[in-house]
VMD Tcl script that draws the C-alpha trace (Angstrom):
set ca {
  {10.03 -13.97 77.43}
  {10.33 -14.68 73.71}
  {7.16 -15.61 71.91}
  {7.50 -18.21 69.13}
  {6.41 -17.06 65.72}
  {2.98 -18.37 64.76}
  {2.55 -20.28 61.47}
  {0.35 -17.45 60.08}
  {3.10 -14.87 60.84}
  {5.71 -17.04 59.17}
  {3.47 -17.32 56.08}
  {3.00 -13.53 55.85}
  {6.74 -12.97 56.20}
  {7.45 -15.46 53.45}
  {4.96 -13.81 51.12}
  {6.45 -10.35 51.78}
  {9.97 -11.65 51.25}
  {8.96 -13.32 47.99}
  {7.32 -10.11 46.77}
  {10.45 -8.09 47.60}
  {12.65 -10.62 45.81}
  {10.25 -10.55 42.86}
  {10.35 -6.76 42.67}
  {14.13 -6.69 42.86}
  {14.47 -9.50 40.34}
  {11.93 -7.92 38.01}
  {13.62 -4.57 38.30}
  {17.00 -6.07 37.56}
  {15.58 -7.94 34.59}
  {13.89 -4.80 33.28}
  {17.11 -2.83 33.68}
  {19.00 -5.57 31.84}
  {16.56 -5.40 28.94}
  {16.72 -1.60 28.87}
  {20.52 -1.60 29.02}
  {20.73 -4.14 26.21}
  {18.00 -2.90 23.88}
  {17.06 0.62 25.02}
  {13.46 1.84 25.37}
  {10.75 -0.15 23.63}
  {9.87 1.30 20.23}
  {8.77 0.22 16.76}
  {11.50 -1.68 14.95}
  {12.44 0.30 11.85}
  {15.51 -1.71 10.96}
  {15.65 -4.68 8.64}
  {18.44 -6.81 7.25}
  {18.77 -6.08 3.55}
  {19.55 -9.12 1.40}
  {20.21 -8.52 -2.27}
  {18.59 -5.08 -2.10}
  {19.07 -2.10 -4.33}
  {22.29 -1.26 -2.56}
  {23.96 -4.18 -4.31}
  {24.80 -6.30 -1.29}
  {23.90 -7.39 2.21}
  {23.83 -5.15 5.21}
  {21.62 -3.53 7.76}
  {19.83 -0.27 7.02}
  {17.37 1.77 8.99}
  {14.14 3.10 7.55}
  {15.77 6.53 7.70}
  {18.79 5.51 5.65}
  {16.55 3.85 3.06}
  {14.44 7.00 2.85}
  {17.50 9.22 2.42}
  {18.96 6.98 -0.28}
  {15.72 6.80 -2.26}
  {14.54 10.38 -1.79}
  {16.46 11.48 -4.91}
  {13.81 9.61 -6.93}
  {10.87 11.35 -5.23}
  {9.62 14.40 -7.12}
  {7.15 17.18 -6.49}
  {4.27 17.36 -8.94}
  {3.00 20.93 -9.37}
  {-0.73 21.08 -10.13}
  {-1.28 24.85 -9.96}
  {0.76 28.04 -9.94}
  {2.97 28.24 -6.85}
  {4.27 31.60 -5.64}
  {6.02 32.96 -2.56}
  {2.65 34.18 -1.31}
  {0.99 30.81 -1.78}
  {3.85 29.16 0.10}
  {3.41 31.57 3.00}
  {-0.33 30.99 3.12}
  {0.05 27.24 3.32}
  {1.46 25.34 0.36}
  {-1.14 24.04 -2.08}
  {-0.76 22.69 -5.58}
  {2.26 20.55 -4.64}
  {1.89 16.78 -4.44}
  {4.32 13.88 -4.77}
  {5.35 11.36 -7.37}
  {8.35 9.14 -8.05}
  {10.63 8.49 -11.00}
  {10.36 5.08 -12.70}
  {12.59 5.63 -15.73}
  {15.75 7.68 -16.38}
  {13.91 9.44 -19.22}
  {11.44 11.05 -16.84}
  {8.45 8.73 -16.45}
  {6.82 9.49 -13.09}
  {4.12 7.60 -11.19}
  {1.64 9.33 -8.89}
  {-1.97 8.91 -7.81}
  {-4.87 10.16 -9.92}
  {-6.26 11.71 -6.74}
  {-3.10 13.80 -6.35}
  {-3.50 15.51 -9.74}
  {-7.28 15.67 -9.85}
  {-8.42 19.10 -11.03}
  {-4.88 20.17 -11.97}
  {-4.69 23.51 -13.76}
  {-1.14 22.78 -14.89}
  {1.34 19.95 -14.58}
  {5.03 20.36 -13.84}
  {7.56 18.10 -12.18}
  {10.31 19.40 -9.89}
  {13.20 17.10 -9.04}
  {15.33 16.97 -5.91}
  {18.30 18.53 -7.71}
  {16.35 21.73 -8.40}
  {15.22 21.18 -11.99}
  {11.67 21.71 -13.24}
  {9.99 20.18 -16.30}
  {6.58 20.49 -17.94}
  {4.62 17.25 -17.59}
  {2.06 15.35 -19.64}
  {-0.18 12.41 -18.80}
  {1.02 9.24 -20.54}
  {-1.39 6.65 -19.16}
  {-3.93 6.32 -16.36}
  {-5.65 3.42 -14.63}
  {-8.81 4.74 -12.91}
  {-9.70 1.26 -11.64}
  {-6.63 1.29 -9.41}
  {-6.20 5.07 -9.09}
  {-2.68 5.37 -10.53}
  {-1.35 7.56 -13.33}
  {1.88 7.77 -15.32}
  {3.33 11.18 -16.22}
  {6.20 12.25 -18.47}
  {8.61 14.96 -17.37}
  {9.20 16.48 -20.81}
  {12.90 16.88 -21.57}
  {14.15 15.08 -18.45}
  {17.14 12.76 -18.82}
  {19.38 10.69 -16.56}
  {17.01 10.70 -13.59}
  {17.42 8.12 -10.84}
  {14.54 5.64 -11.05}
  {13.00 3.47 -8.37}
  {12.30 -0.19 -9.08}
  {9.19 -2.18 -8.26}
  {9.42 -5.08 -5.84}
  {9.54 -8.52 -7.45}
  {6.99 -9.96 -5.02}
  {3.75 -8.51 -3.75}
  {3.69 -7.32 -0.12}
  {2.13 -9.41 2.63}
  {0.72 -8.54 6.02}
  {3.53 -7.88 8.50}
  {6.07 -6.64 5.95}
  {8.02 -3.47 6.67}
  {6.71 -0.47 4.71}
  {8.23 3.01 4.34}
  {6.43 5.96 2.76}
  {8.99 8.49 1.49}
  {7.85 11.97 0.49}
  {8.95 15.51 -0.29}
  {6.87 18.22 1.32}
  {7.41 21.98 1.13}
  {10.11 23.11 3.60}
  {10.84 19.44 4.50}
  {12.96 17.84 1.78}
  {12.47 14.30 3.10}
  {9.68 12.96 5.28}
  {8.81 9.37 6.04}
  {6.14 7.25 7.68}
  {7.09 3.74 8.64}
  {5.12 0.75 9.88}
  {4.05 -2.72 8.86}
  {1.59 -3.75 6.19}
  {-1.73 -4.35 7.95}
  {-3.94 -5.43 5.02}
  {-3.57 -6.21 1.33}
  {-5.89 -6.60 -1.64}
  {-8.57 -4.31 -0.24}
  {-10.96 -1.91 -2.00}
  {-10.92 1.74 -0.91}
  {-13.62 4.33 -1.53}
  {-12.15 7.84 -1.60}
  {-14.22 10.88 -0.71}
  {-16.20 12.21 -3.66}
  {-15.92 9.01 -5.72}
  {-18.60 6.51 -6.66}
  {-16.52 3.39 -7.27}
  {-13.83 1.88 -5.03}
  {-10.19 1.58 -6.01}
  {-9.03 -2.03 -6.22}
  {-5.98 -3.87 -4.87}
  {-5.00 -1.27 -2.27}
  {-3.10 -1.98 0.94}
  {-2.83 -0.33 4.34}
  {0.07 0.31 6.70}
  {-0.23 0.80 10.45}
  {1.29 4.28 10.38}
  {-0.15 7.77 10.77}
  {-1.23 9.09 7.35}
  {0.00 12.44 6.09}
  {-2.17 14.01 3.35}
  {0.93 15.71 1.95}
  {2.30 12.30 0.92}
  {-0.33 11.86 -1.81}
  {1.44 10.20 -4.76}
  {4.58 9.27 -2.83}
  {6.18 5.82 -3.11}
  {5.67 3.14 -0.48}
  {8.87 1.11 -0.19}
  {9.81 -2.25 1.28}
  {12.90 -3.03 3.36}
  {15.00 -3.25 0.21}
  {13.94 0.18 -0.99}
  {11.72 -1.18 -3.77}
  {8.23 0.14 -4.54}
  {5.29 -1.83 -3.13}
  {2.58 0.80 -3.56}
  {1.59 4.39 -4.34}
  {0.49 6.42 -1.30}
  {-2.89 8.14 -1.64}
  {-4.62 10.69 0.56}
  {-7.53 8.48 1.60}
  {-8.81 10.96 4.23}
  {-10.00 8.35 6.71}
  {-11.38 5.90 4.13}
  {-9.27 3.20 5.79}
  {-7.12 3.06 8.92}
  {-3.47 4.05 8.62}
  {-1.54 4.88 5.46}
  {-3.29 3.70 2.29}
  {-1.32 2.76 -0.83}
  {-2.52 1.95 -4.32}
  {-1.65 -1.10 -6.40}
  {2.00 -1.73 -7.14}
  {0.98 -4.17 -9.88}
  {-1.21 -1.64 -11.67}
  {1.49 1.04 -11.51}
  {4.14 -1.35 -12.83}
  {1.82 -2.37 -15.68}
  {1.46 1.26 -16.76}
  {5.25 1.55 -16.98}
  {5.55 -1.68 -18.98}
  {2.88 -0.48 -21.41}
  {4.55 2.89 -21.84}
  {8.08 1.56 -22.32}
  {7.10 -1.47 -24.39}
  {5.85 0.60 -27.32}
  {2.52 -1.24 -27.29}
  {0.43 1.90 -27.79}
  {-2.73 2.41 -25.80}
  {-3.24 -0.94 -24.07}
  {-6.79 -1.62 -22.85}
  {-7.19 -2.19 -19.12}
  {-8.92 -5.49 -18.29}
  {-12.26 -5.17 -16.49}
  {-14.79 -7.55 -14.98}
  {-17.58 -5.11 -14.19}
  {-17.80 -6.17 -10.56}
  {-17.05 -4.64 -7.17}
  {-16.11 -7.05 -4.39}
  {-14.42 -7.47 -1.03}
  {-12.30 -10.47 -0.03}
  {-13.71 -12.51 2.85}
  {-11.00 -13.53 5.29}
  {-11.28 -17.02 6.85}
  {-12.72 -15.77 10.16}
  {-15.39 -13.60 8.55}
  {-16.24 -16.33 6.08}
  {-16.62 -18.86 8.91}
  {-18.79 -16.46 10.88}
  {-21.13 -16.07 7.89}
  {-21.05 -19.73 6.93}
  {-19.44 -18.87 3.59}
  {-16.28 -20.01 1.81}
  {-13.20 -17.79 1.57}
  {-13.35 -15.71 -1.58}
  {-14.54 -12.42 -3.05}
  {-17.96 -11.31 -1.86}
  {-19.72 -9.56 -4.76}
  {-20.97 -6.11 -3.71}
  {-22.31 -4.92 -7.06}
  {-22.14 -5.69 -10.76}
  {-22.16 -3.32 -13.72}
  {-25.21 -3.72 -15.93}
  {-24.18 -5.16 -19.26}
  {-20.67 -5.89 -18.03}
  {-18.79 -9.21 -18.10}
  {-19.83 -10.24 -14.57}
  {-23.50 -9.44 -15.23}
  {-23.39 -11.38 -18.51}
  {-21.96 -14.36 -16.60}
  {-24.85 -14.22 -14.13}
  {-23.02 -12.94 -11.05}
  {-25.20 -11.22 -8.47}
  {-24.57 -9.22 -5.28}
  {-24.13 -11.66 -2.42}
  {-22.39 -14.29 -4.52}
  {-18.94 -15.41 -3.41}
  {-16.36 -16.00 -6.14}
  {-13.95 -18.60 -4.80}
  {-11.71 -19.12 -7.84}
  {-10.89 -17.73 -11.27}
  {-9.48 -20.49 -13.41}
  {-7.05 -22.41 -11.21}
  {-6.39 -19.44 -8.91}
  {-8.06 -19.56 -5.51}
  {-9.14 -16.09 -4.38}
  {-7.86 -14.73 -1.08}
  {-6.28 -11.55 0.32}
  {-3.31 -11.78 -2.03}
  {-5.44 -12.82 -5.02}
  {-8.52 -10.57 -5.03}
  {-11.14 -10.49 -7.80}
  {-9.08 -8.01 -9.77}
  {-8.24 -8.76 -13.42}
  {-4.95 -6.87 -13.27}
  {-3.71 -8.75 -10.20}
  {-4.90 -12.04 -11.70}
  {-3.04 -11.30 -14.94}
  {-6.13 -11.42 -17.15}
  {-6.34 -9.77 -20.57}
  {-9.29 -8.16 -22.36}
  {-11.13 -10.76 -24.46}
  {-9.80 -13.68 -22.43}
  {-12.38 -16.29 -21.40}
  {-12.04 -17.73 -17.92}
  {-13.89 -20.19 -15.72}
  {-15.23 -18.61 -12.53}
  {-16.27 -20.67 -9.51}
  {-19.21 -19.07 -7.74}
  {-20.81 -20.00 -4.40}
  {-24.44 -19.01 -3.83}
  {-27.51 -20.49 -2.14}
  {-25.35 -23.08 -0.39}
  {-23.74 -24.59 -3.47}
  {-21.00 -23.91 -6.02}
  {-21.26 -23.56 -9.77}
  {-18.83 -22.75 -12.55}
  {-19.62 -20.05 -15.09}
  {-17.73 -18.78 -18.10}
  {-16.76 -15.11 -18.16}
  {-15.20 -13.08 -20.97}
  {-12.92 -10.34 -19.65}
  {-13.88 -6.87 -20.84}
  {-11.85 -3.67 -21.07}
  {-12.15 -0.47 -19.12}
}
mol new
graphics top color blue
foreach p $ca { graphics top sphere $p radius 0.5 }
foreach p [lrange $ca 0 end-1] q [lrange $ca 1 end] { graphics top cylinder $p $q radius 0.2 }
display resetview
């Protein structure tokens, strides 16, 4: 005698059948994705439009690094011997060429305490080096490879990086001619306090990639192979790879090649952090630069700024992550007088500030 299937049994069977179909369908879909795109991984490929290669095309981060590595140099800060190489290379940091005549950018941190300065290029030449200019506010320095000619120079990007942009740190390390770290820009316009320092470096950015202390002074490139920052060994001061200001580094080169002599660096005498919209909303404050400290007798102190104030605008420029309270980024000059909009005690006021020099 055949027993008719009960409604509950039919329901269970339907559920099981649906699950099996779902598993098969999901598996087929997953296989289709794998077959089409391969295993999931970080995208390190970007379409290059009008890049340094002189046309359009698609390049990987690796091909960009290989093409630009000729411009990455090793900066020698102490005597290097076969024995010192065997014991773990020290006294070798990175830099990058910014003019055919041997101007090289690196980080001040990279050459701190240097007993000597030499620059070794990827083609096996070595030159004595001198310091041409330095910007301690942003942590970058410009060197001259004495006697160098016809070097291949990197160019600075024409626009400042934004969060989400592709970033490639290209370096030379002992026994590894080319190394790279690649990721996306995770923050811009931040201040970074390095170990052993008392004042933060302004206008830095971070990249969501694993930092390598051997990349100190190396260039950070965009998807077109142009410089967007100077890598610094931040030793955990911020997450990911930390890079110093592209704008400050480019200004040093302009000053050195423009024959303007020793150009004063603009200064405001203030340390600040940019409030993002979410943090500002949480604190009931406007978006802007939260003043952390002011230098006694400096321009900000003379204008009446105090810790806890929020600077929302300088002149007609509204402050945000891409426009921090940084005179170099804002294009200010020593001696220039600007109107500064300040929020404190629940209301805004406008004060006049005369830019100083550092």
